[in-house]
C-alpha positions as CSV (number, residue, x, y, z in Angstrom):
1,X,-8.0,16.8,5.7
2,X,-7.0,14.6,8.7
3,X,-3.6,15.8,9.8
4,X,-1.4,13.4,11.8
5,X,2.2,12.7,12.8
6,X,4.1,9.4,12.8
7,X,7.1,8.1,14.6
8,X,8.6,4.6,15.2
9,X,10.1,3.4,18.4
10,X,13.5,1.6,18.4
11,X,11.8,-1.8,18.7
12,X,9.8,-1.2,15.5
13,X,6.4,-0.1,17.0
14,X,4.8,2.4,14.6
15,X,2.8,5.1,16.2
16,X,0.4,7.6,14.6
17,X,-1.1,10.6,16.4
18,X,-4.0,12.7,15.3
19,X,-4.9,15.7,17.4
20,X,-8.6,16.2,17.6
21,X,-9.5,19.0,20.0
22,X,-13.3,18.5,19.5
23,X,-13.4,15.3,21.6
24,X,-13.0,14.7,25.3
25,X,-12.2,11.0,24.8
26,X,-9.1,9.4,23.4
27,X,-9.3,6.5,20.9
28,X,-6.4,4.1,21.5
29,X,-6.1,1.6,18.7
30,X,-3.5,-1.2,18.3
31,X,-3.5,-3.2,15.1
32,X,-1.5,-6.5,14.9
33,X,-0.5,-7.6,11.5
34,X,-1.8,-11.1,12.0
35,X,-5.0,-12.7,10.8
36,X,-6.5,-16.1,9.8
37,X,-4.2,-16.1,6.7
38,X,-1.2,-16.5,9.0
39,X,-2.4,-19.7,10.5
40,X,-1.2,-23.3,9.9
41,X,-3.9,-24.9,7.6
42,X,-4.1,-27.8,10.1
43,X,-4.4,-25.5,13.1
44,X,-6.9,-22.7,12.1
45,X,-8.8,-20.2,14.3
46,X,-5.8,-19.2,16.4
47,X,-5.9,-15.4,15.5
48,X,-9.6,-15.3,16.5
49,X,-8.8,-17.3,19.7
50,X,-6.3,-14.6,20.6
51,X,-9.0,-12.0,20.2
52,X,-10.5,-13.7,23.3
53,X,-7.3,-14.7,25.1
54,X,-5.9,-11.1,25.1
55,X,-8.6,-10.1,27.5
56,X,-7.7,-12.8,30.0
57,X,-5.1,-10.7,31.7
58,X,-1.3,-10.4,31.6
59,X,1.4,-11.6,33.9
60,X,1.3,-8.3,35.9
61,X,-2.3,-7.3,35.5
62,X,-4.6,-10.3,36.2
63,X,-7.8,-8.5,35.1
64,X,-7.8,-6.4,31.9
65,X,-11.4,-5.1,32.2
66,X,-11.5,-4.1,35.9
67,X,-8.8,-1.3,35.9
68,X,-10.1,-0.1,32.5
69,X,-13.7,0.2,33.9
70,X,-12.4,2.0,37.0
71,X,-10.8,4.5,34.6
72,X,-14.1,5.0,32.7
73,X,-12.8,3.2,29.6
74,X,-14.2,0.6,27.2
75,X,-12.5,-1.9,25.0
76,X,-13.2,-4.4,22.3
77,X,-11.5,-6.2,19.4
78,X,-12.1,-7.8,16.0
79,X,-10.3,-10.3,13.8
80,X,-10.3,-10.6,10.0
81,X,-8.4,-12.8,7.6
82,X,-5.7,-10.1,7.5
83,X,-5.5,-8.3,10.9
84,X,-6.4,-8.4,14.6
85,X,-7.4,-5.1,16.0
86,X,-7.8,-4.0,19.6
87,X,-9.2,-0.7,20.7
88,X,-9.9,1.3,23.8
89,X,-11.8,4.5,24.3
90,X,-11.0,6.5,27.5
91,X,-11.1,10.0,28.9
92,X,-7.9,11.8,28.0
93,X,-7.0,12.3,31.6
94,X,-6.7,8.5,32.0
95,X,-4.9,7.7,28.8
96,X,-1.9,6.2,30.6
97,X,-4.2,3.4,31.8
98,X,-4.6,2.3,28.2
99,X,-0.8,2.4,27.6
100,X,-0.3,0.4,30.8
101,X,-2.8,-2.3,30.0
102,X,-2.0,-2.7,26.3
103,X,1.8,-2.7,26.8
104,X,1.6,-5.3,29.6
105,X,-0.3,-7.8,27.5
106,X,2.0,-7.3,24.6
107,X,5.0,-7.8,27.0
108,X,3.6,-11.0,28.6
109,X,0.2,-12.5,28.3
110,X,-0.8,-14.7,31.2
111,X,-1.0,-18.2,29.7
112,X,-2.5,-21.0,31.7
113,X,-4.3,-24.3,31.0
114,X,-7.3,-23.0,32.8
115,X,-7.6,-19.7,30.9
116,X,-7.0,-21.5,27.5
117,X,-9.7,-24.0,28.3
118,X,-12.2,-21.3,29.2
119,X,-11.6,-19.4,25.9
120,X,-11.5,-22.5,23.8
121,X,-15.0,-23.3,25.1
122,X,-16.1,-19.8,24.3
123,X,-14.8,-19.9,20.8
124,X,-16.2,-23.4,20.1
125,X,-19.6,-22.3,21.4
126,X,-19.4,-19.2,19.1
127,X,-18.5,-21.5,16.2
128,X,-21.5,-23.8,16.9
129,X,-24.0,-20.9,17.4
130,X,-23.0,-18.6,14.6
131,X,-21.7,-21.1,12.0
132,X,-23.2,-24.5,12.5
133,X,-26.6,-23.9,14.3
134,X,-27.5,-20.7,12.5
135,X,-29.5,-20.9,9.3
136,X,-27.1,-20.3,6.4
137,X,-24.3,-19.8,9.0
138,X,-21.9,-22.2,7.4
139,X,-21.8,-20.4,4.0
140,X,-18.2,-19.1,4.4
141,X,-17.1,-22.6,5.5
142,X,-18.4,-23.6,2.0
143,X,-17.8,-20.6,-0.2
144,X,-14.2,-19.7,0.8
145,X,-12.6,-23.1,-0.1
146,X,-14.5,-23.1,-3.4
147,X,-13.0,-19.7,-4.3
148,X,-9.5,-20.2,-2.9
149,X,-7.6,-23.4,-3.7
150,X,-4.1,-22.2,-2.8
151,X,-4.3,-19.0,-0.7
152,X,-5.0,-19.2,3.0
153,X,-8.1,-17.1,2.5
154,X,-9.7,-20.5,2.1
155,X,-11.0,-20.5,5.6
156,X,-12.9,-18.0,7.7
157,X,-11.5,-16.3,10.8
158,X,-13.4,-18.7,13.1
159,X,-11.3,-21.5,11.6
160,X,-12.0,-24.6,9.4
161,X,-13.5,-26.8,12.1
162,X,-14.0,-26.9,15.9
163,X,-11.4,-29.7,16.3
164,X,-8.6,-27.3,15.5
165,X,-9.5,-25.2,18.5
166,X,-10.4,-28.2,20.7
167,X,-7.0,-29.8,20.1
168,X,-4.9,-26.6,20.5
169,X,-2.4,-27.0,23.3
170,X,-0.7,-24.3,25.4
171,X,2.7,-24.8,23.6
172,X,1.2,-24.1,20.2
173,X,-0.9,-21.2,21.4
174,X,2.1,-19.6,23.1
175,X,4.3,-20.1,20.0
176,X,1.6,-18.2,17.9
177,X,1.7,-15.3,20.4
178,X,5.5,-15.2,20.5
179,X,5.6,-15.0,16.7
180,X,3.1,-12.3,16.0
181,X,2.2,-10.2,19.1
182,X,5.2,-7.9,19.2
183,X,6.0,-4.2,18.7
184,X,7.5,-4.6,15.3
185,X,4.4,-6.4,14.1
186,X,2.0,-3.7,15.4
187,X,0.7,-0.2,14.6
188,X,-0.6,2.0,17.4
189,X,-2.9,4.9,16.4
190,X,-4.2,7.5,18.9
191,X,-6.8,10.1,18.2
192,X,-7.9,12.7,20.7
193,X,-7.0,16.1,22.2
194,X,-3.4,15.0,22.7
195,X,0.0,16.1,21.6
196,X,2.6,14.1,19.7
197,X,5.2,14.8,22.4
198,X,2.9,13.5,25.1
199,X,2.2,10.3,23.2
200,X,5.8,9.8,22.3
201,X,6.8,10.0,26.0
202,X,4.1,7.6,27.0
203,X,4.9,5.2,24.1
204,X,8.6,5.2,25.1
205,X,7.8,4.7,28.7
206,X,5.4,1.8,28.3
207,X,6.3,0.1,25.0
208,X,9.9,1.1,24.4
209,X,11.5,-1.7,26.4
210,X,9.5,-4.6,24.8
211,X,11.7,-6.7,22.6
212,X,10.9,-7.1,18.9
213,X,10.5,-10.5,17.3
214,X,12.6,-11.7,14.4
215,X,11.3,-10.5,11.0
216,X,8.2,-12.5,10.0
217,X,8.8,-14.1,6.6
218,X,5.5,-14.3,4.8
219,X,5.3,-16.1,1.5
220,X,1.6,-16.6,0.7
221,X,0.9,-18.8,-2.3
222,X,-0.6,-16.9,-5.2
223,X,-4.1,-18.0,-6.2
224,X,-4.0,-19.2,-9.8
225,X,-6.2,-17.6,-12.3
226,X,-9.6,-19.3,-12.3
227,X,-10.5,-20.8,-15.7
228,X,-13.8,-22.5,-15.1
229,X,-17.0,-22.1,-13.2
230,X,-17.1,-23.8,-9.8
231,X,-20.3,-24.9,-8.2
232,X,-21.4,-26.6,-4.9
233,X,-24.9,-27.8,-4.0
234,X,-25.8,-28.4,-0.4
235,X,-29.1,-29.2,1.4
236,X,-29.8,-27.7,4.8
237,X,-32.6,-27.4,7.2
238,X,-33.4,-23.8,6.2
239,X,-36.7,-22.1,5.3
240,X,-35.8,-20.9,1.8
241,X,-33.4,-21.7,-1.0
242,X,-30.5,-19.3,-1.3
243,X,-27.7,-18.6,-3.8
244,X,-24.2,-17.3,-3.1
245,X,-22.1,-16.3,-6.1
246,X,-18.5,-15.1,-5.8
247,X,-16.3,-13.6,-8.4
248,X,-12.6,-13.2,-7.9
249,X,-11.5,-9.6,-7.8
250,X,-8.3,-7.6,-7.3
251,X,-6.3,-6.8,-4.1
252,X,-6.8,-3.8,-1.8
253,X,-4.1,-1.6,-3.4
254,X,-5.2,-2.1,-7.0
255,X,-7.0,0.9,-8.6
256,X,-9.9,-1.4,-9.7
257,X,-10.7,-2.0,-6.0
258,X,-12.7,1.2,-6.0
259,X,-14.5,0.3,-9.1
260,X,-15.6,-3.1,-7.7
261,X,-16.8,-1.3,-4.5
262,X,-18.9,1.2,-6.5
263,X,-20.3,-1.6,-8.6
264,X,-21.5,-3.4,-5.4
265,X,-23.1,-0.1,-4.4
266,X,-24.8,0.3,-7.8
267,X,-26.2,-3.2,-7.4
268,X,-27.2,-3.3,-3.7
269,X,-26.8,-0.2,-1.7
270,X,-30.3,0.6,-0.4
271,X,-33.8,0.1,-1.6
272,X,-33.3,2.2,-4.8
273,X,-30.5,-0.1,-5.9
274,X,-30.7,-2.3,-9.0
275,X,-30.9,-5.7,-7.5
276,X,-33.6,-4.7,-4.9
277,X,-35.7,-2.8,-7.4
278,X,-35.5,-5.3,-10.2
279,X,-35.3,-8.7,-8.5
280,X,-37.1,-8.1,-5.2
281,X,-39.8,-5.4,-6.1
282,X,-40.5,-6.0,-9.8
283,X,-39.7,-9.6,-10.6
284,X,-40.4,-10.9,-7.0
285,X,-37.6,-13.5,-7.3
286,X,-35.9,-12.8,-4.0
287,X,-37.0,-11.8,-0.5
288,X,-33.6,-10.3,0.0
289,X,-30.5,-9.9,-2.0
290,X,-27.1,-8.2,-1.5
291,X,-23.8,-7.5,-3.2
292,X,-20.6,-6.8,-1.4
293,X,-16.8,-7.1,-1.6
294,X,-14.6,-8.9,0.9
295,X,-12.2,-6.0,1.3
296,X,-9.2,-8.4,1.6
297,X,-5.7,-7.1,1.3
298,X,-4.8,-9.8,-1.2
299,X,-7.1,-10.8,-4.1
300,X,-10.6,-10.6,-2.8
301,X,-14.2,-11.7,-3.6
302,X,-17.1,-9.9,-5.1
303,X,-20.1,-11.7,-3.6
304,X,-23.8,-11.7,-4.5
305,X,-26.1,-13.4,-2.0
306,X,-29.8,-13.8,-2.1
307,X,-32.7,-15.8,-0.5
308,X,-35.3,-17.0,-3.0
309,X,-39.0,-16.5,-2.8
310,X,-40.8,-19.9,-2.3
311,X,-41.5,-21.5,-5.7
312,X,-38.7,-19.7,-7.6
313,X,-36.1,-22.1,-9.1
314,X,-32.4,-21.7,-8.6
315,X,-31.9,-21.6,-12.4
316,X,-34.3,-18.6,-12.8
317,X,-32.8,-16.8,-9.8
318,X,-29.2,-17.3,-11.1
319,X,-30.3,-16.2,-14.6
320,X,-31.8,-13.0,-13.3
321,X,-28.6,-12.2,-11.3
322,X,-26.5,-12.8,-14.4
323,X,-28.8,-10.5,-16.4
324,X,-28.3,-7.7,-13.9
325,X,-24.5,-8.2,-14.1
326,X,-24.7,-8.0,-17.8
327,X,-26.5,-4.7,-17.7
328,X,-23.7,-3.3,-15.6
329,X,-21.2,-4.5,-18.1
330,X,-22.9,-3.7,-21.4
331,X,-26.0,-1.5,-21.0
332,X,-26.2,2.2,-20.3
333,X,-25.5,3.4,-16.8
334,X,-26.3,7.0,-16.3
335,X,-23.7,9.4,-14.9
336,X,-26.4,10.5,-12.5
337,X,-26.6,7.0,-11.1
338,X,-22.9,6.7,-10.7
339,X,-22.7,10.2,-9.1
340,X,-25.4,9.1,-6.6
341,X,-23.4,6.2,-5.3
342,X,-20.3,8.3,-5.2
343,X,-22.0,11.0,-3.1
344,X,-23.4,8.4,-0.8
345,X,-20.0,6.9,-0.2
346,X,-18.5,10.3,0.4
347,X,-21.1,11.3,2.9
348,X,-20.9,8.0,4.9
349,X,-17.1,8.1,4.8
350,X,-16.7,11.7,5.9
351,X,-19.5,11.4,8.5
352,X,-17.8,8.3,9.9
353,X,-14.6,10.2,10.5
354,X,-16.3,12.6,12.9
355,X,-15.9,9.6,15.3
356,X,-12.4,9.5,16.9
357,X,-12.3,5.7,17.0
358,X,-13.2,5.3,13.3
359,X,-10.3,7.7,12.5
360,X,-7.9,5.7,14.7
361,X,-8.9,2.4,13.2
362,X,-8.5,3.7,9.6
363,X,-5.2,5.4,10.2
364,X,-3.7,2.2,11.5
365,X,-5.2,0.1,8.7
366,X,-4.1,2.5,5.9
367,X,-0.6,2.6,7.4
368,X,-0.5,-1.2,7.3
369,X,-1.5,-1.4,3.6
370,X,0.8,1.4,2.5
371,X,0.4,4.8,4.0
372,X,-1.8,6.3,6.7
373,X,-2.3,9.3,4.4
374,X,-4.6,7.1,2.3
375,X,-7.3,8.3,4.7
376,X,-7.2,11.6,2.9
377,X,-7.2,10.3,-0.6
378,X,-9.9,7.6,-0.5
379,X,-12.8,9.9,-1.6
380,X,-10.8,11.2,-4.6
381,X,-10.0,7.6,-5.7
382,X,-13.7,6.8,-5.7
383,X,-14.5,10.1,-7.5
384,X,-12.0,9.2,-10.2
385,X,-13.8,6.0,-11.2
386,X,-15.4,6.5,-14.6
387,X,-18.2,4.8,-16.5
388,X,-15.6,3.2,-18.7
389,X,-13.9,1.7,-15.6
390,X,-17.2,0.2,-14.5
391,X,-17.9,-1.4,-17.8
392,X,-14.3,-2.6,-18.2
393,X,-14.1,-4.2,-14.8
394,X,-17.6,-5.7,-15.0
395,X,-16.9,-7.2,-18.5
396,X,-13.7,-8.8,-17.2
397,X,-14.7,-10.0,-13.8
398,X,-18.4,-11.1,-14.2
399,X,-17.4,-14.0,-16.4
400,X,-18.8,-17.4,-15.4
401,X,-15.4,-18.9,-15.7
402,X,-14.4,-16.5,-12.9
403,X,-17.3,-17.5,-10.6
404,X,-17.8,-19.8,-7.7
405,X,-21.4,-20.5,-6.7
406,X,-23.0,-22.3,-3.8
407,X,-26.6,-23.4,-4.3
408,X,-28.0,-23.6,-0.8
409,X,-31.2,-25.6,-0.9
410,X,-33.9,-26.0,1.7
411,X,-34.5,-29.7,2.5
């Protein structure tokens, strides 16, 4: 049981504190409720751009990294379609440095043409290296718009195309910051050998005077039910053919989310999993194959991806995948097999929460999606998934009319 306390400042900043006397460092995590889904479809990639811009310094502190390094701290960030998350680990004696740095960049980021230009170039280079010049790198630029026709999950966090970042101007970027990077759109979680009173005093001191923004009105379009199979065939300069097959799945708060996740583990968690044993080892159709869920807050994707062995046809490969999905839906799965993946999840989950930063990240995320106390009930929710649940979900979801498939062919 992870015990914690919560309070909210007058400006709307939610703060979560977990006292962990076993660690000498403090994990300082601030989650902003903004991701790629919040972007203008004609100006994508802004949330990810800010992942970089936020380290360019603020109006009062021109270097973010230097004072943090002098205090023995480290920092980083990540962006998803749903959130942007910044985190610092630092010795507890220097925790006020983290408050000072994070509050000042929330209060006033240092915007300039020069800094924007530098980070635009960094992001464009990342786009080119990871998505355009990397074998199979553009798959999410292809798969997402095939799956999502209405919802803004239809582009990856890097954005739709480099021109959206190239053409971003200072006024547009500053407007995006002023809309989303504010105390009432953020959750601060702190884990370490600290007291709630100490954190409350520091939070009031450093964040209490920052003004909130007007309530953000979000009205994301609902993705209509998919009624027919969607396919896309592309040719690329890659060594092997590949297949990427996505099925629409439920949102993060639906009970079936846990069933989908366990099915992905049954199929592809380790070398004893079904897809590896049957399609890689026995039938020798794939050199590698994986199954995973997108983990989105709104309706997500259940994805199967695999690279084919030379000489294997796409039709044979897809047929084999469909047969494995049919086995999950209709054939016998032993309770022992289900128990194995549940045990593996539980051990990884609990072991991960020995780490202070992992706890801080999860506390903030669970608070965003509903309640920080979800951190204590996740294992039970996985434990409650039954064999009947697995069959029911598989029979409903793994329907070809619910599928979107990219056939990624080698030239």
